[in-house]
C-alpha positions in Angstrom: -17.7 3.9 45.0 -18.2 3.1 41.3 -15.4 0.8 40.1 -15.9 1.8 36.5 -14.8 5.4 36.9 -11.3 5.8 35.5 -9.4 8.7 37.1 -6.4 8.6 34.8 -5.5 6.8 31.6 -1.8 7.1 31.0 -1.7 5.0 27.8 -4.5 6.7 25.8 -2.0 8.2 23.3 -0.9 4.6 22.4 -4.3 3.8 21.0 -5.4 7.1 19.6 -5.6 7.6 15.8 -3.1 10.5 15.9 -0.5 8.1 17.3 -0.9 5.6 14.5 -1.0 8.4 11.9 2.4 9.4 13.1 3.8 6.0 14.0 3.5 4.2 10.6 5.1 6.9 8.5 8.0 7.2 11.0 8.3 3.5 11.2 8.3 3.1 7.4 10.9 5.9 7.1 13.2 4.2 9.6 12.9 0.8 7.8 13.5 2.5 4.5 16.6 4.3 5.8 18.0 1.1 7.3 17.4 -0.8 4.0 19.0 1.9 1.9 22.1 2.1 4.2 22.5 -1.7 4.1 22.2 -1.7 0.3 24.6 1.1 -0.2 27.1 -0.6 2.1 26.8 -3.9 0.2 26.8 -2.1 -3.2 23.5 -3.7 -4.2 21.6 -0.4 -4.6 20.4 0.3 -8.1 17.8 2.7 -9.6 15.4 -0.3 -10.2 15.7 -1.4 -6.6 15.0 2.1 -5.3 11.9 2.3 -7.5 10.9 -1.1 -6.2 11.4 0.0 -2.6 9.3 3.1 -3.2 6.4 1.2 -4.8 6.7 -1.5 -2.1 6.7 1.1 0.7 3.5 2.8 -0.8 1.6 -0.5 -0.8 2.9 -1.6 2.6 1.9 1.7 4.1 -1.5 1.8 2.5 -2.1 -1.8 3.5 -1.2 -1.1 7.1 -3.5 1.8 7.3 -6.4 -0.3 6.0 -5.6 -3.2 8.4 -5.9 -0.8 11.3 -9.5 0.2 10.3 -11.1 -2.5 8.2 -14.7 -1.2 8.9 -13.9 2.2 7.4 -12.2 0.5 4.4 -15.3 -1.7 3.9 -17.4 1.5 3.9 -15.0 3.1 1.4 -15.3 0.1 -0.9 -19.1 0.2 -0.5 -19.2 3.9 -1.5 -18.2 2.9 -5.0 -21.5 1.1 -5.4 -19.9 -1.6 -7.5 -19.9 -4.6 -5.2 -22.5 -6.0 -2.7 -21.9 -5.3 1.0 -20.7 -8.9 1.9 -18.0 -8.8 -0.8 -16.9 -5.3 0.3 -16.5 -6.6 3.8 -14.5 -9.6 2.6 -12.2 -7.4 0.5 -11.7 -5.0 3.4 -10.3 -7.8 5.5 -8.2 -9.6 2.9 -7.1 -7.0 0.3 -4.8 -5.0 2.7 -2.9 -8.2 3.6 -2.5 -8.9 -0.1 -1.0 -5.4 -0.6 1.3 -5.9 2.4 2.6 -9.3 1.3 3.1 -8.2 -2.3 5.0 -5.1 -1.1 7.2 -7.3 1.1 7.8 -9.6 -1.9 9.0 -6.6 -3.9 11.4 -5.7 -1.1 12.9 -9.1 -0.6 12.5 -10.1 -4.3 10.8 -13.3 -3.5 8.0 -14.2 -5.9 8.8 -10.9 -7.5 7.1 -11.3 -10.8 3.9 -12.5 -9.2 3.9 -9.6 -6.8 4.4 -7.1 -9.6 1.5 -8.7 -11.6 -0.8 -8.7 -8.6 0.0 -5.1 -7.7 -0.3 -3.9 -11.3 -3.7 -5.6 -11.6 -4.8 -4.0 -8.3 -3.8 -0.5 -9.2 -5.5 -0.8 -12.6 -8.7 -2.0 -10.9 -8.5 0.8 -8.3 -8.0 3.4 -11.1 -10.9 2.1 -13.2 -13.2 2.0 -10.2 -12.3 5.6 -9.3 -12.9 6.8 -12.9 -16.2 4.9 -13.0 -17.3 6.5 -9.8 -16.4 9.9 -11.1 -18.3 9.3 -14.3 -21.4 8.2 -12.4 -21.2 11.4 -10.3 -20.3 9.8 -7.0 -18.4 12.1 -4.6 -16.4 9.6 -2.7 -13.1 9.2 -0.9 -10.9 6.5 -2.3 -9.8 4.9 1.0 -6.4 4.2 -0.4 -4.4 5.7 2.5 -7.1 5.8 5.1 -7.8 9.3 6.6 -4.8 10.8 4.8 -6.5 10.5 1.4 -9.9 11.6 2.6 -9.8 15.1 1.1 -7.9 14.3 -2.1 -9.3 15.7 -5.3 -10.0 13.4 -8.3 -7.0 14.7 -10.3 -4.7 14.2 -7.3 -6.0 10.7 -6.8 -5.7 9.9 -10.5 -2.1 11.3 -10.7 -1.1 9.2 -7.7 -2.5 6.0 -9.2 -0.9 6.7 -12.6 2.5 7.4 -10.9 2.3 4.1 -9.0 1.2 2.3 -12.2 4.2 3.8 -14.1 6.6 2.6 -11.4 5.1 -0.9 -11.5 5.1 -1.1 -15.3 8.8 0.1 -15.4 9.7 -2.6 -12.9 7.7 -5.2 -14.8 9.3 -4.4 -18.1 12.8 -4.4 -16.6 12.2 -7.9 -15.2 10.8 -9.0 -18.6 14.1 -7.9 -20.2 16.3 -9.8 -17.8 17.7 -13.0 -19.2 18.5 -14.5 -15.8 16.8 -17.8 -14.9 14.4 -17.9 -12.0 16.7 -19.9 -9.8 19.8 -17.8 -10.4 21.3 -16.2 -7.2 22.3 -13.2 -9.3 18.7 -12.0 -9.6 19.0 -10.8 -6.0 21.8 -8.4 -6.9 20.4 -6.4 -9.8 
């Protein structure tokens, strides 16, 4: 008898792409709901914090999708024909983690200004790369949200990027207008 024949595989759904495609949005929604409930209960929920949570959630979600399939993300980066292959591979492994950590920094408001600056720079670069690819006539998928963004049109992708950029800029200018010192504990409340 051949020992490599598998008669049943009960845990296949745990590793299928459809499972991960459903798991991460549900997981993110549960975490967001718990966070909002906790903030409402402690009366620390403001419009700015909600915008920060939305922007952070977008980057955390996008980063997690890219972490799950770095090879596909490397191919998506290479499709832009801007960077050499070795740099595309390096970016595919490190850029998603940068997005995740910056998103988490927005949620917990630790290194907040740095995270806002990095995410703003990233979204500007992503938008410029997409526009450059469109001008050069490249028909590519952005790779932003893995397979979910595979069939987005150029206007949809551009509108998404500009909406995220508007949220980041609003948060950045709100922080710039604050007069609180960096070490003040009150910066966590507003």
